[in-house]
N, C-alpha and C positions, 0 to 999 in steps of 0.2 A: 034804767037805761043810762048809759055812760056817754058823755059828750067829750070828744077829743078835738082840740084845735091844733092843727099841724101846719107849720109855716114852710115856706119854700117848696110848695107842692109841685112846682114845675120841674124839680130835680129828681134824680133817681133815688136818692137816699130817702126823701119824704115819701115817694111812691112805694118803695120797699117797706117802709114803716106801716103805711096804710094796709098793704097786703097782709102783714103780720097781725095787725090789730083785727082785721076782718076775720081771720081764722081763729084768733084767740077769744074775741068778744063779739059774737055774731049779732048781738043786739045793739052794738055801738052805733053812734051817729058821728060821722067824721066831717069836720069843717076844715077846709084847706084855704090857705092864703098864698098870694104871690104878687109880685109887682107887675105882672102881665098875665094875659089870658091865652097867649099863643104857645101852648104846650099841652101835654097829655094829662096834666094834673086833675082836670075836671072829671076824668073817667074813674078816679080813685076815691072821690069823696061824695058826700051827700049834698053839701053846700060849698060853694066856692066864692071867695071875695078877692077883688084886687085891692091892695093896700099900698101905702107909700113904702119906699125902701127904708131900711133901718138907719140909713144916713140922715133921713129926715126924722130925727128922734122924736120930737113932740107929736108930729102927725102920726108916726108909726105907733107910738104908745097909745095915743087916743083911739086909733082904730082897733087895736087889740082890746082895750078896755071895753069898747062898744060891743065887740063880738062876744067877749066873755059874758057880758050882761045879757045880750040878745039870746044867746043859746044856753045860758047857765052852764058854762064850760066846767068840766071836772079836771081835765088834764090839758095843760099847755105844753106843747112839744116843739120848741124852736129847733130848726135844723141847720140853717146856715150860720157860719161863725159870726158874721156881722150882727145877726139877730140875737144870737146867744150872748154876745158882748153887751148889747143894749139892755136886754132883759136882766142879765146878771147885775149890771150897774143900777138897775131900778127894781130889784127883786122884791122890795117891800110893797110895791104896788100890786103884787100877785100873791099876797100871803093867804088869801082865802081859797086858793086852788092849788092843785099839785103842779109844780113846774118841773118837768123832766129835763134836767141839765146836770153837768158833772160837779157843780159846786164852784164857789167864787174863786178859791185858790187855783183850781185847775184853769179856769178862764184867765185869770190874771197872769199866770206863769206860762201858758201854752199857746195863746193866740199869736204872740210875737216870737218868731223862731230864734231870734237873737237872745231874748230874755230866757227862753226855754233852755238854750245851750248853756247860758251862764248859771241858771238854776241847777241843772244837772251836774255841772262842774262843781258847784258849791256842796253837792252831796258826796263828792269824792268819786264820782263816776267818770270813766274815761270817755271823752267826747271828741268829735272832730273839731279841728281848729275852725273858728268862725270869726269873721271881721265884718263890720258894717262898711257900706260903700263910702262913708265919710272918713273912715280910717285910711291908712296908707294902702296902696295897691299891693296885693300879696306877691310873694316871691316864688311860691310853689305852684307849678302847673303840671298837668291840667288840674283845675279845681272846678267847683260848682258856683254859679251865681243864681240867686233866686230872690223872690220877694220876701220881706219880713213877715207879712201877713197873707192870709188866704191860701187857697189850694196851691201847692208847690208847682204844679204843672202849668199854671197860667204865665208865670215868669220864671223860666228855668232854662239855663244855658250851661254847657260845658265850655269852660274858658281855657284856651290854649296858650295865651300869651299876655304880656303886660299891655299891649296895645288894645286887645279885646277887652281886658279888664277895665282900662281907662274909659273906653267907649261906653261900656255897660254902666259903670259907676256914674257917668254924666247923664245917661238916659234914664236910669232908674235910681234916683238918689236915695230911695228908701230900701234898697236891696241889701243883700249880704253875700259875701264870699264865704264858701265853706269847703273844707277838705273833701276831695273826691274819695269816697270809700269804695274799696274793691274787695271781692269781685262783684261785677255787675249782676251776676245771676244768683246772688245769694241775699236778696232783699227779703226781709221778714216783716210782715205787718201783724201786729198783735192787738186783738181785741181784749180790752181789760175792763172788767166790771167789778165794782166793790159795793157791797150792800150796806145798809144802815148799821147792821151788827158786825160790820168789818170782815165779812167773808169775801174773798177775792177769787175770781176765776180769770184765767188767761187762755186765749186761743191763739196759737201761732200758725200763720199762713205764710208759706213760701209762695211768692206770687210773680206773675208776669203782667206788666202794664201795657195798655193800649189806649193811646190818647190821654194818658195821665190817670186812668182808672184801671182797677184790677179786672183783667179779662179771664185769667186762669189762676187757680190757687190750689195748693195742696197742704193739708195739715201736717205739721212737723212738731217735734218736741225736743227742746234743749233745756236742760235744767238751769244753766246759767241765765238764759233768757227769761225763764219763768221767775227765777229769784229776783232778777233785775226789775222786771215789770211790777212785781208785787211790792218791792221796796219803793219804787217811784210812786205807785198808787197810794201807799201809806204816807209817804212824804208830802204828797199833794192833798191829802185828806179827800181823796176821790169819793164822790157820792153819786154813783151811777156808772156811766159808760164813757170811755175814751179810747183812742186808738194810738198806739205807739209804733212808729216806723223806724226800722233800724237795718243795718247791714251786718251780717255775720262775717267779720274779717278774719284774717289769719291770727290777729291778736285778740279775738273775742268780739262780742256784740258791741256795736256802737250806735246809740240812738241819734238820729239826725233831726227828728221832729216829732211832736205829739199833737194830735188833733183832738181838741176838747169837745167832741161831739160823736154821734153815731157815725160809723164808717160807711163808705160806699159798698162795702161787703156785708152790710147789715142783713140783707135777705139771704145771701149766700150762706153766711155762718148760722143764721137761724135754722136753715133747713138741715143742718147737721147737728143741731142741739145746743149751740151757743145762743141762747134766747135772751139777749140783753134788753131788747125792747119789752118783752113780757116780764122779765125780772124787774125792770124799772117800774112797771105798772104795779106789780104785786108788792114790791118793796114800799112804794108810796102808800099802799093800802094797809101795810103792816102784815101782809100775808106771808108766812114763812114758805121757803122753797129750797130745793137742793139743786146743786149743779150736777150735770151728767158728765161722765167720762167720755172724752172724744179721742178716738184712736188716731195715731199718725197714719198718713198714707191715703187719706180721703181726698179725692180730686173734685174740684168744683169749677164750673165755667159760667160766665155771664152771657146771657142770650139777649138778642134784640128782636122785638116784634113791632108790627105796625097795626094801627087801628084807624078807623074812620070816626070822626067826631059826629055825634047826632046833630041834625039840623036845628038851628035856633028858631 
């Protein structure tokens, strides 16, 4: 029997991961954690625990260590970027179990969007111009303003003037200005998985966002995007799964951020054969596997359902 500890269970990514594991490993025991119990996460796991946020580093790590010992955990799967960062910075504490995360270099280079941009530029890749809010106000409008860390949709504005830029820079001092990449309707999100033996798979989704998350996607294929994603994965020494977001412009693909975690499309893409959660588990066990060929033109949508929680 295999025990999985999945964090951030109140979110859709963790819940999608649970559904995937249930189908793959029917005898598994799932333990979920979150900072609150006011969500649907309890419906997806066998045991649920409220734990401190990753910002309370010592308390957070102590709770994880206790749960790992209590349930004899085999796999720790951190889902939120804040938790991935803390666990990556303290990875030696978890050397006796399998930690499913993309590797220290990916975390170091990709949690901060400004650092990501400079890293990609250092590889010789064309990137959108990017400035911190502490630097001078940009001269090119419209442009984008967003947070350096976390989901891009939480702090995301289209900036039309220097006055707007000055206001945002004062209100969000840790933000960045970035070139507005066009066209709007050609955003590609790429699931990228790289195994221990350096086999790499890339899935390209053209997508539509609703509330900052993918609501509709269609598989596409561009050779230059495939090559770019594999080059970035190798340069980052990717060990597992990450998500590359880009726009396909008239001048070619331009990466604007990389998420060092499973994507919100994790269940959507699993259903069409990009099984990066299962591959991560098999790879950790040293079990060989092959990638399947996924044809362009497959359309996917995200649905929403409602449930009643059982009485306590």
